[in-house]
C-alpha positions in Angstrom: 215.8 143.0 23.5 217.8 141.2 26.4 216.1 139.3 28.9 216.5 140.1 32.6 218.2 137.4 34.4 217.1 136.9 38.1 218.6 134.8 40.8 217.6 131.1 41.2 217.2 129.0 44.2 217.8 125.5 44.8 215.3 123.4 46.7 215.9 119.9 47.8 213.2 117.0 48.5 214.0 113.8 50.0 212.0 110.7 48.8 212.7 107.2 49.7 216.3 108.2 50.6 216.8 109.5 47.3 218.0 113.1 46.9 216.2 115.0 44.1 217.3 118.7 43.1 214.8 120.8 42.0 215.2 124.2 40.4 212.6 127.1 40.4 213.0 130.8 39.4 211.5 133.8 40.7 210.5 135.6 37.7 208.8 134.0 34.5 211.3 135.9 32.2 214.3 133.6 31.7 217.0 132.9 29.4 218.3 129.6 28.3 221.8 129.0 26.9 222.2 125.8 24.3 225.9 124.6 24.1 227.2 122.3 21.8 230.6 120.2 21.4 231.1 121.3 17.8 229.4 122.8 14.6 226.4 120.5 14.5 225.2 118.6 11.4 222.0 118.6 10.0 220.0 116.2 12.4 221.4 117.8 15.5 220.9 121.4 14.2 217.3 120.3 13.3 216.7 119.2 17.0 218.2 121.8 18.8 216.2 124.2 16.6 213.0 122.2 17.9 214.2 122.9 21.3 214.5 126.6 20.6 211.1 126.7 19.0 209.3 125.0 22.0 211.5 127.3 24.6 210.4 130.5 22.7 206.8 129.4 22.6 207.0 129.3 26.1 208.2 133.1 26.5 212.0 131.9 27.0 214.6 133.5 25.3 217.3 131.5 23.8 221.3 132.0 23.7 223.6 130.2 21.9 227.3 129.6 23.1 229.4 129.6 26.2 229.4 133.2 26.5 225.6 133.0 27.2 226.0 130.8 30.1 226.7 133.4 32.8 223.4 135.3 31.8 221.4 132.4 31.9 219.0 130.6 34.3 219.3 127.2 32.5 221.8 125.5 30.1 221.1 122.7 27.6 224.3 120.8 27.1 224.2 118.7 23.9 227.0 116.6 22.2 228.1 113.4 20.6 229.8 110.8 22.6 232.8 110.5 20.7 233.3 114.3 20.7 234.3 113.9 24.5 233.1 117.1 25.3 231.3 119.1 28.0 227.9 117.1 27.6 229.9 113.9 27.9 231.9 114.9 30.8 228.9 116.0 32.5 227.3 112.8 32.2 230.5 110.9 33.3 230.7 113.2 36.3 227.1 112.3 37.3 228.1 108.7 36.8 225.3 108.4 34.2 225.4 105.9 31.3 226.8 106.9 28.0 225.0 106.0 25.0 226.2 102.9 23.2 225.2 101.5 19.6 223.7 103.5 16.6 221.2 106.1 17.4 221.3 105.6 21.0 220.8 108.6 23.7 221.2 109.8 27.0 219.5 112.6 28.7 219.9 113.8 32.1 217.2 116.5 33.8 219.3 117.9 36.5 222.7 118.2 35.1 225.7 120.8 36.4 227.5 123.0 34.3 229.5 126.2 35.6 227.2 126.4 38.5 224.0 126.4 36.2 221.5 123.9 36.1 222.1 121.7 32.6 219.7 119.6 31.0 222.5 117.4 29.3 221.9 115.6 25.9 224.2 112.9 24.5 223.8 110.9 21.5 226.2 108.2 20.2 225.8 109.9 16.9 224.0 113.0 15.3 220.5 111.0 15.0 220.9 109.9 18.6 221.4 113.5 19.5 218.6 114.6 17.6 216.3 112.1 19.0 217.0 113.5 22.4 216.7 117.1 21.4 213.2 116.1 19.7 212.0 114.6 23.0 213.0 117.4 25.1 211.3 119.9 22.9 208.2 117.8 22.8 208.2 117.8 26.9 208.9 121.4 27.0 205.5 121.9 24.9 203.6 119.6 27.6 204.9 122.1 30.3 202.4 124.3 32.3 205.5 125.5 34.5 205.9 129.3 33.8 209.2 129.1 35.3 210.7 126.0 34.5 210.1 124.5 30.9 211.9 121.6 31.9 209.7 120.3 34.4 208.3 117.5 32.2 211.6 116.2 31.0 212.8 112.7 32.1 216.1 111.0 32.4 216.4 108.6 29.8 219.0 106.1 28.3 217.7 104.4 25.2 218.9 102.6 22.1 216.8 101.2 19.3 215.7 97.6 19.3 215.2 97.6 15.5 218.0 98.5 13.0 215.4 100.1 10.2 212.1 101.6 11.1 210.8 102.3 7.8 207.6 103.8 6.3 206.7 103.4 2.4 204.3 105.1 0.0 203.2 104.2 -3.3 203.1 106.1 -6.5 199.8 104.5 -8.2 198.3 107.4 -9.1 200.1 110.7 -10.7 198.0 113.6 -9.8 197.9 112.3 -6.1 201.4 111.5 -6.0 202.7 114.7 -7.4 200.1 117.0 -5.4 202.5 115.8 -2.6 205.9 115.4 -4.4 206.0 119.0 -5.5 204.9 120.6 -2.2 207.8 121.2 0.2 205.6 122.0 3.2 204.1 118.6 2.9 207.6 116.7 3.1 208.6 119.0 6.1 205.6 118.4 8.1 205.7 114.4 7.0 209.4 114.2 7.9 209.0 116.4 11.1 206.3 113.5 12.2 208.6 110.7 11.0 211.6 112.2 13.0 209.8 112.7 16.3 208.7 109.3 15.9 212.1 108.0 15.5 211.4 106.4 11.9 214.7 106.4 10.0 213.9 105.1 6.6 211.5 106.5 4.0 211.0 104.3 0.8 209.4 105.6 -2.0 207.7 102.9 -4.2 207.5 103.4 -7.5 205.8 101.5 -10.4 203.2 99.3 -8.4 199.9 98.9 -10.1 200.0 102.3 -11.6 198.9 102.0 -15.0 202.1 102.6 -16.6 203.0 105.7 -14.5 206.7 105.3 -13.5 207.1 101.8 -15.2 210.0 102.1 -15.2 210.9 105.4 -13.3 214.2 106.3 -15.0 212.6 108.8 -17.7 210.6 110.6 -15.2 213.9 112.2 -14.2 216.3 111.6 -17.0 217.0 110.2 -20.6 219.7 107.6 -21.0 222.5 108.2 -23.7 222.1 105.4 -26.4 218.5 105.1 -25.7 216.8 108.1 -27.5 213.5 106.1 -28.1 213.1 105.6 -24.4 210.7 108.3 -23.4 207.9 109.2 -20.5 205.0 110.7 -23.0 204.7 114.1 -22.5 208.1 114.4 -20.4 210.4 117.5 -21.4 213.9 117.9 -20.0 212.6 121.2 -18.2 210.1 118.7 -16.3 212.8 116.0 -15.7 215.2 118.8 -14.5 212.5 119.8 -12.1 211.9 116.3 -10.9 215.4 116.0 -10.1 215.6 119.0 -8.2 212.5 118.0 -6.5 213.8 114.7 -5.5 216.9 115.9 -4.2 215.0 118.3 -1.9 213.1 115.7 -0.4 215.9 113.8 0.2 217.9 116.8 1.8 214.7 117.3 4.1 214.6 113.8 5.0 218.5 113.5 5.6 218.2 116.8 7.7 216.0 114.8 10.0 218.0 111.9 10.1 215.9 109.6 8.0 217.4 107.9 5.0 215.6 107.5 1.7 215.2 104.2 -0.2 213.6 104.3 -3.8 211.7 101.2 -4.5 211.8 100.3 -8.2 209.0 98.0 -9.3 209.2 97.5 -13.0 211.7 97.7 -15.7 209.3 97.6 -18.5 205.6 98.1 -18.5 203.0 95.2 -19.5 202.3 96.7 -22.8 205.3 98.3 -23.9 206.4 95.8 -26.3 203.2 95.5 -28.0 202.9 99.1 -28.7 206.6 99.6 -29.9 206.0 96.6 -32.3 202.5 96.8 -33.4 201.3 100.5 -32.6 198.4 101.7 -31.1 195.9 100.1 -33.9 197.4 96.7 -32.5 196.8 97.6 -29.1 193.3 98.5 -30.0 192.9 94.7 -30.9 193.8 93.9 -27.4 197.1 91.9 -28.1 198.9 90.4 -25.1 202.1 92.1 -23.7 204.1 88.9 -23.9 204.1 88.4 -19.9 206.0 91.5 -19.5 205.9 93.6 -16.5 203.1 94.5 -13.9 202.8 97.9 -13.9 199.2 98.4 -15.7 197.3 97.5 -12.9 194.9 100.4 -11.3 193.5 103.0 -13.4 191.0 102.7 -16.0 191.5 104.0 -19.4 192.6 107.6 -19.2 195.1 110.4 -20.6 198.1 108.2 -19.3 196.6 104.5 -19.5 195.6 102.0 -17.1 194.5 98.4 -16.7 193.4 95.7 -14.6 196.0 93.7 -12.8 198.5 92.5 -15.1 196.2 92.4 -18.4 196.4 94.7 -20.9 193.2 96.9 -21.7 192.7 97.7 -25.4 193.5 101.2 -26.7 195.4 102.4 -23.8 199.1 103.4 -24.3 201.5 103.3 -21.5 203.3 106.2 -20.0 206.8 105.1 -21.1 207.4 103.9 -24.5 210.7 102.5 -26.0 211.3 99.8 -23.7 211.3 96.1 -25.4 212.9 92.8 -25.2 216.1 93.8 -27.0 217.0 96.7 -25.2 215.5 96.0 -21.5 218.4 94.6 -20.4 221.1 96.7 -21.4 218.9 99.9 -21.0 218.1 99.0 -17.4 221.6 98.5 -16.3 222.6 101.7 -18.0 219.8 103.7 -16.3 220.4 102.1 -12.7 224.0 103.3 -13.1 222.8 106.7 -14.3 220.3 106.8 -11.5 223.4 106.8 -8.8 225.3 109.5 -10.9 222.1 111.7 -10.9 221.3 111.0 -7.2 224.5 110.3 -5.2 222.2 111.1 -2.3 220.1 108.2 -2.4 220.9 105.7 0.5 219.3 102.5 -1.1 217.0 101.0 -3.9 214.6 98.4 -3.3 214.3 95.9 -6.2 211.2 93.7 -6.9 212.8 90.1 -8.0 209.9 88.5 -9.5 208.3 88.5 -12.9 206.3 91.8 -12.4 209.8 93.4 -12.6 209.3 92.8 -16.4 212.3 90.3 -16.2 211.7 86.9 -17.5 213.5 84.0 -15.4 216.2 83.1 -17.9 217.4 86.9 -18.0 217.7 87.2 -14.1 220.8 85.8 -13.1 222.9 87.7 -15.5 221.0 91.0 -15.3 221.3 91.0 -11.5 224.8 90.1 -11.4 225.8 92.8 -13.5 223.4 95.3 -11.2 225.3 93.9 -8.4 228.6 95.1 -9.8 227.1 98.6 -10.2 225.7 98.8 -6.8 228.8 97.7 -5.1 230.9 100.4 -7.2 228.3 103.1 -5.8 228.6 101.7 -2.3 224.9 101.8 -1.8 222.4 99.3 0.2 220.1 97.3 -1.7 216.9 95.9 -0.4 215.8 92.8 -2.5 212.0 91.6 -2.3 211.8 88.1 -1.3 209.0 87.2 -3.6 210.0 85.2 -6.7 213.9 85.8 -5.5 216.0 82.5 -6.2 218.8 82.0 -3.4 221.5 81.8 -6.2 220.9 85.2 -6.8 221.2 86.2 -3.0 224.5 84.1 -3.0 225.7 86.3 -5.9 225.2 89.6 -4.2 226.7 88.3 -1.3 229.8 87.0 -2.9 230.4 90.2 -4.7 230.4 91.9 -1.3 227.0 94.0 -1.6 225.6 92.7 1.6 221.7 92.6 0.6 218.9 93.0 2.9 215.8 90.7 1.8 212.4 92.2 2.4 209.5 90.1 2.9 205.6 90.1 4.0 205.0 89.1 7.5 201.4 88.5 6.8 200.6 87.9 3.2 199.5 91.5 2.2 197.5 92.2 5.1 197.8 93.2 8.7 197.2 90.2 10.9 198.3 89.3 14.2 201.7 90.8 16.0 203.7 87.7 15.0 204.6 85.6 11.9 201.6 83.2 11.4 202.1 80.1 13.1 201.1 78.4 9.5 200.8 80.3 6.6 198.0 79.4 4.2 199.0 76.7 2.0 198.6 78.4 -1.3 201.6 80.4 -0.6 203.4 77.7 1.6 206.2 76.9 -0.9 207.1 80.5 -1.8 208.1 83.5 -0.2 205.1 85.5 -1.4 203.6 85.9 2.1 206.4 85.0 4.5 209.9 84.1 5.0 209.6 80.2 3.5 213.4 78.8 3.7 215.3 82.2 3.9 216.3 82.1 7.4 219.1 79.4 7.1 222.3 79.8 8.6 225.2 80.7 8.4 223.6 83.9 8.1 224.9 86.1 5.4 222.1 88.9 4.6 219.5 90.8 7.2 215.8 90.5 6.7 213.5 93.5 6.5 210.1 92.5 8.0 207.5 94.4 5.8 203.9 94.5 7.5 202.0 95.2 4.3 199.7 97.5 6.2 198.3 99.0 3.0 195.7 96.3 2.6 194.2 96.3 5.9 194.6 100.1 7.3 193.4 102.3 4.2 191.1 104.5 6.0 190.4 104.0 9.5 192.5 105.1 12.7 194.6 102.5 14.2 197.2 102.4 17.1 197.7 99.7 19.3 200.7 99.8 21.3 200.9 96.1 22.7 200.6 95.0 19.1 203.8 97.1 18.1 205.7 95.9 21.1 205.0 92.1 20.4 205.5 92.8 16.4 209.1 94.3 17.6 209.7 91.3 19.5 208.9 88.6 16.8 210.8 90.6 14.2 213.9 89.4 16.2 213.6 86.1 14.7 216.4 86.3 12.4 218.8 88.6 13.9 218.1 92.4 14.7 215.1 93.0 12.9 214.4 96.0 10.2 210.8 96.9 10.0 208.9 98.6 7.4 205.2 99.6 7.5 203.2 101.4 4.5 201.4 104.8 5.3 198.1 104.9 6.1 196.2 105.3 2.8 198.7 104.2 0.7 196.3 103.1 -2.0 194.3 106.1 -2.2 193.1 107.1 -5.8 194.3 103.6 -7.2 192.0 103.0 -9.9 191.4 106.7 -10.6 192.4 108.4 -13.9 196.1 109.8 -13.5 194.7 113.3 -13.6 191.9 112.8 -11.3 191.4 115.3 -8.6 192.6 113.8 -5.4 189.6 113.1 -3.0 189.3 114.0 0.6 188.7 111.2 2.6 186.5 112.8 5.4 183.7 115.5 4.6 184.8 119.0 5.1 182.8 119.3 8.4 185.2 117.0 10.1 188.7 117.9 8.7 190.8 119.3 11.4 194.2 118.8 9.4 196.3 120.1 6.7 197.6 116.7 5.2 195.7 113.5 5.7 198.6 111.7 7.4 198.3 113.9 10.1 195.0 112.5 11.1 196.9 109.3 11.6 199.3 110.7 14.2 198.9 107.6 16.8 199.4 105.2 13.9 203.1 106.6 13.4 203.6 107.2 16.9 203.2 103.7 18.1 204.9 102.1 15.3 207.8 104.5 15.2 208.6 105.1 19.1 207.9 101.4 20.1 209.8 99.8 17.3 212.8 102.0 18.3 212.1 101.2 22.1 209.2 98.8 23.3 209.4 100.2 26.5 208.6 103.7 25.8 206.6 105.3 28.4 202.9 105.5 27.2 202.8 109.1 28.4 204.4 109.8 24.9 200.9 109.2 23.6 198.7 109.6 26.4 199.6 113.3 26.6 198.6 113.7 23.1 195.0 112.3 23.6 194.7 114.5 26.5 195.5 117.7 24.3 193.2 116.5 21.7 190.2 115.3 23.6 190.6 117.0 27.1 191.6 115.2 30.5 188.6 113.4 31.2 187.6 112.2 27.5 191.0 111.6 26.3 191.9 108.2 28.2 188.7 106.9 27.2 189.1 107.8 23.7 192.7 106.2 23.9 191.5 102.8 25.4 188.5 102.7 22.7 191.0 103.1 20.1 193.4 100.8 21.5 190.5 98.1 21.5 189.3 99.1 18.0 192.9 98.5 16.7 192.7 94.8 17.6 189.9 94.1 15.3 191.2 94.3 11.5 193.9 92.1 12.5 191.5 89.4 14.1 189.7 89.8 11.0 192.4 89.0 8.8 193.8 86.0 10.9 190.4 84.6 11.7 187.1 85.5 9.4 188.6 86.0 5.9 188.5 84.8 2.5 192.4 84.1 1.5 191.6 84.9 -2.0 191.2 88.7 -1.1 194.7 88.7 0.6 196.1 91.1 -2.3 196.5 94.8 -1.3 195.0 95.9 -5.1 192.6 92.7 -5.1 190.1 93.5 -3.2 188.8 96.0 -0.5 190.4 94.7 2.6 188.6 94.0 5.9 187.8 97.7 6.7 185.1 97.8 4.0 185.1 94.0 2.6 181.9 92.1 3.7 184.0 88.7 2.5 181.6 87.7 0.1 177.6 86.3 0.6 177.1 83.8 3.2 177.3 80.8 1.1 180.6 82.1 -0.5 181.8 82.9 2.7 181.0 79.5 4.2 182.7 77.7 1.4 186.0 79.7 1.4 186.9 81.3 4.4 190.0 80.2 6.3 191.6 82.9 7.9 195.3 83.1 7.7 196.9 81.5 10.3 195.5 78.3 9.4 197.2 76.4 12.5 195.6 78.6 15.1 192.3 79.3 14.1 189.6 76.6 12.7 187.7 77.6 9.6 183.8 77.4 9.4 184.0 74.1 7.1 186.2 72.1 9.6 184.2 73.6 12.6 180.9 72.2 11.1 182.4 68.8 10.3 183.9 68.6 14.0 180.6 69.5 15.6 179.0 66.6 13.4 182.0 63.9 14.2 182.5 65.0 17.7 186.2 65.8 17.4 188.2 67.5 19.8 190.7 70.5 18.6 193.2 72.6 20.3 192.2 75.5 17.8 190.2 78.3 18.4 186.7 77.5 17.2 184.7 80.1 15.2 182.2 80.1 18.1 185.1 81.5 20.5 186.2 83.8 17.8 182.9 85.2 17.6 182.7 85.9 21.5 185.9 87.5 21.2 184.6 90.0 18.3 181.2 90.7 20.5 183.1 91.3 23.8 185.7 93.8 22.1 182.7 95.6 20.4 181.3 95.8 23.7 184.2 97.1 25.2 184.7 100.0 22.2 181.2 101.2 22.7 181.6 101.3 26.5 184.6 103.5 26.3 183.2 105.7 23.5 180.1 106.4 25.6 182.3 107.3 28.9 184.2 109.6 26.5 180.9 111.4 25.0 180.0 112.3 28.4 182.9 114.8 28.7 184.0 115.5 25.4 183.0 118.6 23.4 180.1 117.9 21.1 181.5 120.6 18.7 184.9 118.8 18.4 185.3 117.9 14.7 188.2 115.6 15.5 186.2 113.7 18.5 183.4 113.1 16.2 185.2 112.1 13.5 187.4 109.5 15.7 184.0 108.6 17.3 182.8 107.4 13.6 185.8 105.2 13.2 185.2 103.6 16.7 181.7 102.9 15.9 182.6 101.5 12.4 185.2 99.3 13.8 182.8 97.9 16.8 180.4 97.3 13.9 182.9 95.4 12.0 183.6 93.1 15.1 179.8 92.7 15.3 179.3 91.7 11.8 182.3 89.2 11.9 180.8 87.9 15.3 177.6 86.9 13.7 179.0 85.9 10.3 181.3 83.2 11.6 178.2 81.7 13.4 176.4 81.9 10.2 179.5 80.2 8.1 179.4 77.6 10.5 175.6 76.9 10.7 175.2 77.0 6.8 178.1 74.4 6.5 176.1 72.4 8.9 173.0 72.4 6.6 175.3 71.6 3.7 176.8 68.6 5.5 173.7 67.5 7.3 170.9 68.5 5.0 169.1 69.7 8.1 166.7 72.8 7.2 167.0 73.6 11.0 170.8 74.6 10.6 169.8 76.5 7.4 167.4 78.7 9.7 170.0 79.1 12.2 172.5 80.3 9.3 169.8 82.6 8.1 169.2 84.0 11.6 172.8 85.0 12.2 173.0 86.4 8.7 170.1 88.8 9.5 171.9 90.0 12.5 175.1 90.5 10.4 173.5 92.6 7.8 172.0 94.5 10.6 174.8 95.0 12.4 176.6 96.6 9.2 173.5 98.6 9.0 173.9 100.0 12.2 177.3 100.6 11.4 176.7 102.8 8.5 174.0 104.8 10.6 176.4 105.4 13.3 179.3 106.6 10.9 177.0 109.0 9.6 178.3 111.6 7.2 182.0 111.7 8.2 183.3 109.9 5.1 182.9 110.9 1.8 180.8 108.6 -0.5 183.4 108.2 -3.1 186.4 106.8 -1.4 188.6 105.5 -4.2 191.2 102.9 -2.9 191.0 100.7 -5.8 189.6 100.1 -9.3 185.8 99.6 -10.1 186.9 96.2 -11.9 187.7 94.4 -8.8 185.6 94.1 -5.3 186.5 97.7 -4.2 183.2 99.4 -3.1 183.7 103.3 -2.1 181.4 103.5 0.9 180.1 101.2 3.7 176.7 102.0 2.3 177.4 100.6 -1.2 178.3 97.1 0.8 175.0 97.4 2.6 173.0 97.5 -0.6 175.1 94.5 -2.0 174.5 92.6 1.4 170.9 93.1 1.5 170.9 91.8 -1.9 172.8 88.7 -1.0 170.5 88.1 1.8 167.5 88.0 -0.2 169.2 85.7 -2.3 169.5 83.5 0.6 166.1 83.6 1.8 165.1 82.4 -2.1 167.5 79.7 -1.6 165.8 78.7 1.6 162.3 78.6 -0.2 163.3 75.8 -2.7 165.7 73.9 -0.1 164.6 70.6 1.0 165.7 68.4 3.8 167.6 65.0 3.3 165.4 62.1 3.9 168.4 60.9 6.3 168.9 64.5 8.0 169.5 64.6 11.5 169.4 67.7 13.8 172.8 69.6 13.4 173.2 72.6 15.5 175.9 74.8 16.9 176.3 73.2 20.3 175.4 75.5 23.3 179.2 75.5 25.0 179.8 77.4 28.2 180.9 81.0 27.3 182.8 81.0 30.9 184.5 77.7 30.8 188.4 78.0 31.4 190.6 76.4 29.0 193.5 74.3 30.1 196.7 76.2 31.2 200.0 75.1 30.1 203.4 76.7 31.5 206.3 76.2 29.4 209.6 76.3 31.2 212.5 77.4 29.3 214.6 75.3 27.0 218.3 75.7 26.3 219.5 76.3 23.0 219.9 73.0 21.0 222.6 70.8 20.7 223.8 69.2 17.3 223.7 65.3 18.0 221.1 65.7 20.9 217.2 65.4 21.5 215.3 68.8 22.5 213.5 67.9 25.7 210.2 70.1 26.2 208.5 70.1 29.3 205.1 71.5 30.3 203.0 72.1 33.6 199.4 71.6 32.2 196.5 72.5 34.6 192.9 71.4 33.6 190.1 71.6 35.6 188.0 69.1 33.8 191.0 66.6 33.5 193.5 66.2 30.8 192.6 64.3 27.8 195.6 64.7 25.6 199.0 66.7 25.3 201.1 66.9 22.0 204.2 68.4 21.1 204.1 70.3 17.8 207.7 71.4 15.9 209.5 72.1 12.8 212.4 74.1 11.8 212.0 78.0 11.2 211.4 77.2 7.7 207.5 77.8 6.7 207.6 75.3 3.6 207.3 72.7 6.3 204.3 71.1 8.0 204.6 70.5 11.6 205.6 67.3 13.2 203.9 65.8 16.2 205.2 64.1 19.4 202.9 62.6 22.1 203.8 64.2 25.7 203.5 61.9 28.6 203.2 62.7 32.1 206.1 62.4 34.5 204.2 61.2 38.0 207.6 62.4 39.6 207.8 65.5 38.5 204.0 66.4 37.4 205.1 67.7 34.1 204.4 66.5 30.9 207.4 65.9 28.4 208.1 65.2 24.9 211.0 65.4 22.5 212.4 66.8 19.2 214.3 63.9 18.0 218.2 64.5 17.8 218.4 63.7 13.9 216.0 66.7 13.5 218.2 69.0 14.9 220.8 70.5 12.2 223.0 73.6 11.8 220.8 75.0 8.9 217.7 76.0 10.6 216.7 77.0 14.5 213.9 74.9 15.9 210.5 76.1 16.7 207.5 74.4 18.7 204.1 74.6 20.6 202.4 72.6 22.9 198.6 71.4 22.3 196.3 70.4 25.0 192.7 69.1 25.5 190.4 68.6 28.4 188.2 65.9 28.9 185.3 68.4 28.1 187.0 68.6 24.5 188.2 72.1 25.5 191.6 72.6 23.7 194.3 75.5 23.6 197.8 75.9 22.1 200.4 77.5 24.0 202.2 79.8 24.3 199.0 81.7 24.1 198.4 83.9 21.2 196.5 86.5 23.3 199.5 87.7 25.1 202.7 86.3 23.3 204.2 84.5 20.1 202.4 81.4 20.1 205.4 79.4 19.7 208.9 79.0 21.0 212.2 79.6 19.0 215.1 77.2 20.1 218.5 78.5 18.6 220.8 75.6 17.8 224.6 75.9 18.9 226.6 75.9 15.7 230.1 75.4 15.6 232.4 78.8 15.3 232.8 79.5 11.4 
């Protein structure tokens, strides 16, 4: 049915000397014409379809092509810059900037085309144009204007700050993975979200802690000629064909939304395949080792498709893939990789694990990877090399062959710490690239880095979304050129530890579920990570509007602020109140549900994961007894931080509860998460103090310190109990995110029982404790919580010159007077410890100054530094301040042109 076209009138409003043209219409029924420069490709078609859907949902008719312009009230003019079509011409006529660089866009709300108002969308490429279209479609959805659907559209010119913005998922459990893999509707919804949030890469990581499933992945899709014995148990050719068709469809849906696809290959051989092949199942029952091959057996307990614990074999369990042994491992793997490219020419990249968990032995790696790089070069595909266990000679071989690899490494062990590379990583992994960049950031630069925030260890269940965190992380990712970023999906390890035929378990109980797929619950996590890594200056309305839609105009802003505060808790736990032994994703429950051991264990092993910024509870106790100064953040200060953040969360939640609908399932579920995170903050606030007090007792023999430790631990246990009560019945009681053989509780209430038992053991220890004869009172000092730390302002430093020192100056303000100021510096190489230079006061300028010596400046590494200051009251601080910026300064070195 044709829509009646009515005349429009132009209104002119003048504000502050700027003329704004506003178009309105005299009737609600309107037609919108959509014009494109040429036949649109997949991403452009997808974006324009979303505009059509949004317009029709508002009651507008949509027509395509130039013939529709005359009978339309509005025009959407879309084009690619290089096409030099009508959209580009409209921008040029309006003196609007054209998009520059990959995936860039320009939107103009009040353009002109043949006398009609035109919303002009131009992309530097099809993905940039799609992003523009999706932005307009979303804003049409926000509009409440019945005559102008574009009233919420805003002028914009944007380009991505980061090159790759990726999300990865794991295949730890077959039933859970396949419940999604075969569900086309799931992928459509999932990629819809990723595209709207401007992610441009999706990584499917196979073989990680999987009990043998997809270790290796190739037989899941195809057999390889010449290797008839390599099979996946129970896999028929018909099933392989189905899997191939399904994965091709997944890639098609991703590509239509401007998303590239990376296949992560962890294992080339499962940890028990050689054993089974050589000795049969009977030998396996006797529990012989697997010869150090592979790492794919961590995860499920014995079941239909096998399982294991860590990289150790479980007797009687047969791997899901058989037939790969030492004699054929290398030639089979190379043939399988070559066939993978033939079967899936759509595949954009492969991500390889390069360390021993891949199943390769060190002596096999150089030749193996040399030949694999030859295959990759012939296929013309991207390759992502995981840094853990990666020898630089292998990177050099890839570069020499013209492969142009990307090296992928974790930013903060296998957890989500603070939004920067740690000032100093834990010494246990300082000399490798397992938990950081080690010595990889050398010059001349021959490869890119991808910074993987291994969120799967920290964010398993609870809501997360902190815009400021993502902005800062995006800046920190520029440490070695234009950073690439990858995060794990929320809930990435779900069903890890369950048998491979187990029914996937819902996270929330039925009365609180408001979504079809669990990822939809975590919309703010994806929105902040996607939009702000694309453009850190993205306007907050992009997520504020959604909080209002979901929770109401009054409650929504309070929920948002509460969640932003609550999202700060887990990263601070990881950085400042954590057992390093719990850092592996699959080794322990992580900070969401992990209590970090009994108080005595915590006191003995807590160290956090930025050991330069945060003082551990043992060093804090020794400092108290010895009366020493430190610029580090003491546990007492971090304890106050946790308490203050907890108070802030609960205040915002209380304000939200005043106007939120008491029957809103989503609000009740969100409130439970906020209470849990506030409770975790309270727990760590008490636990840090208890840890220091217990160490004071250990060092001094003072029973009063022991009693103080007990008092703090009693409060910590109560805080955990209050958290469990506040969360209520929102979460299921069987939350499977790790195997039972490791410290993986399945609910917070389970942890509470363990904490009560440990506390009773602590009381028993106190009954038999005796004071040392020479014991002196040792207590946590009553520090002034309102004391102001010294403040340092660091003027900018010019790029370093070879052969010249780098002089660093600092403006220091300390009400109590300055005791000392020091410059700490190293190369941008985590294998190094920091050097120290005293900074002295120049009476003429009023600035403290110190220098990085000229011999320390070389062409291989950039430099980094920070400043430590302590006042005469012993209050110290490091600058830059980690609360507001990356807590060190990177100084590039001027190099000779190559």
